[in-house]
N, C-alpha and C positions, 0 to 999 in steps of 0.2 A: 938657532933661528927663533925669532920672536913668534909666539903663537903656537908653538909645538907643545904637545903634552904627551905623557906616557903614563899608563896605568899598569901596575904590577904588584907583586908580592901579596897576592890574595890569600885569605885564610877564611875557611868556613866556620861559622859559629857551631858550637857543640850540638845544638838542636837542629842544625841544617836550615834555619830560617833566614840567615843573613850571611853576607860575604863582606869582609872588611878588606880594604886595599889602599895602597898608596897611589896618589896621582901626582905626578911630577910635571910641573910647567916651569914658570919662573921661580916657584918655591914649592916644596913638597907639602901636601896636605893629606889627611886620612879621611876616607869616605866609607860608608856602609851602604849596601844595596841588597834588595831581595834577589834571589836566584833568577827570577823572571825579568829582572831589570827595573822593577818598580821601586818606589820609595827611596830614591837616591838621597842620602843624607850626609852632608859634610860634617865631620866630627871635630876637626881642628881648624884654626884660622891663625893667620899671622906667621911671622918668621920663627925659626928655630928648627932643631933637629926632630923630624918626625919620619920614621922609616920602619920597615919590617913589622907591620901591625900583626898582632897575634891575640886570639881570645884567651882569657884566663878565667877560671881554671880550665884545663884541657882534660 
């Protein structure tokens, strides 16, 4: 259905200050956000495979 989105595959940063996750709508993009929900930041843009984000090094 158009307009639906899904957030998942979250991973905490090693210092606990950020969470990175995949947002799937018409195309998948990666985002980072603070644990309190502030500072939502889109990390990717455009088409292409972007899935299962993980922080490195762990």
